[in-house]
N, C-alpha and C positions, 0 to 999 in steps of 0.2 A: 041819825047819829049826831050827837051834840059835839061841836068842836070848840075847844078853848085854847087860844093862842097856838093854833096849829096842831094841837093834840086832840085825840078823841077822848071823851069822857069815859066811854066804854073801856078803852085800852087802859086808862089810868085806874079804873075800878078793878079790872082784871089783874093788873100788876099788884095793886094793893092787896087783893084777896089771895094772891099767890096761886092762881089757877090759870097757868099759861104754858104755852109751848115755848121752850127756849130756842131750839133749833128745829123748826118744822115739827116733825113728829118724834124727834129723837129724845126729848126729855121734857116731861111735864111735872110740875110740882103738885104734891098731894099731901094729905095728912094721914096719920096712922089709922084714924077712924074710917077713912074712905077706902082703904085697901080691900076689905071684903066685898064692897060694892063693885069695885073695878074688876075683881076676880069673878064675881057672880055675873057680870055682864057677858062673860064668855060661856055661860051655861048653854048647853046644846052643842058645844065643841069640846074636843079634848083640849086640855090646857096645861101648859108648862109654866109654872110660876118660879121665878128666880129672885132671891133677895141677895144683893151683893154690895161690896164696897170697893171702890177703885184702889184703895190702899191695901187691900187683901191680896197677897200673891196667888192664892188658890182661885179667887174670883177673876183676877186678871188672866190667869192661865185658862180658865174655863170659858171666858167670854168669846174668843174667836170660834171655839167649838160649838157654843150655843148658837152663834150667828149662822154657822154652817148647817146645823140641824134645823133652825128656823127657816132658812132658805129652802132646804130640802122638803120641808113640810108645808110650805106656803100655799100649796094648792090642795091640801088635805083637811081643810076645816079644823086647823089647830091654832089656838091662841097662845101667845107668849107674853103675858104681862110681866114686866121685869121692873124691880124696885131697887133703887140705890139708897143705902142707909149711910152714905157719906155725911160727915158732919158739915161739910161745906158744899153748897150747891155748885159753886164754881169748880171744885174738884170733880164732881160727878159730871158736869157739863164738859170739862176738859177731856175726861176719859171717853165718854160716849161720843163726843163729836169727832173722835178719830176714826169712827166706824160708820158704815151705812147700816142702820138697824132696820130689819124688816118687821119690827114689832114695836109696840108702845113701851116706852121706858119712862119711869117716874122717879123723881127724887122725893123721898119721904122726910118731911120735917114738920114739927119737931118729933123725934121718936125716942123712946126709951125701951129697953128690952122688955120690961114688964107690960107696958102698954101694947107692944107689938104682939106678944103672946096672947094678951087678952083680946085683941082685935082679930087675930087669925084663928084662935082656938075654935070659935063657933063654926067656922067653915072647915074644920078638920086638920088645919096645919098647926102642928105642935112645935113650939120653940123650946120649952123646958127651962132649966136653970141658966144655961148659957147658950148663946147664939153663936154657932160656928158657921162662918161663911165660906163659900156660898151655900145658902139654903135653896134647895130645888125640890119642888113638889110637882107630881103629875096628878091631874084631876080628870076624871072621866066626864063625858058629856052630861051625865046626871048630876054632877057636882060633888062626887065622892073622891076624896083623896085616896089614890090607889098605890102611891109610892112617894117616899120623901127621904131626902138625905141632907145632912149638914156636913160641910167640909167636902163636898163632892169634887172629885177629880176626873172621873171617867164618864163622859157624856154618853157612852154606849149603853149605860144603865138606864138613862133617861129614854133613849131611843127604844130600848126593849120594852120599858113600861108603857111608853106612848103607843107602841104597837099593840100591846095587850089592851089598852084603853080603847083603841079604835076597833079592834076585833070583837071586844066584849059587847059592843053595842051594835054590831053588824046584824042584819036580818038573819035569823036562823042560828045565831051563835049562843043561844041560851044554854 
């Protein structure tokens, strides 16, 4: 690794490109175009995708419930890629850093609703004319979206869909 004036050139390049962890694994920066790849990395697992904003009251209300569900499912081969669409990375970091997150959380920038829909559509997540946060989708291990909500308030719906995603791929569940 090359060091320049006490800094690592690799670290400088990572910061310049915006692909870094801000607080350990609690928040990583990414682009809208990278979202499908991040979600696809979980193929083979049931996946709960959440798009939120720390400024959204429904998102803030759902957050601790999502954390609870993620902790409950952490030994069940379930992935939880979570994406902040806050305008400011600092706001996203301030919010997420108040919690211990058992999943990968990303700050998406820059993003625009049309680009988000165009990026997520090919993997089956539909945004539509308006994005109501939080958006939550459950994807089965084969990569098919089996449930999706916008403005979700009841995490039990996610748990129920997640249960059906896990049993639909169990041996003999055809």
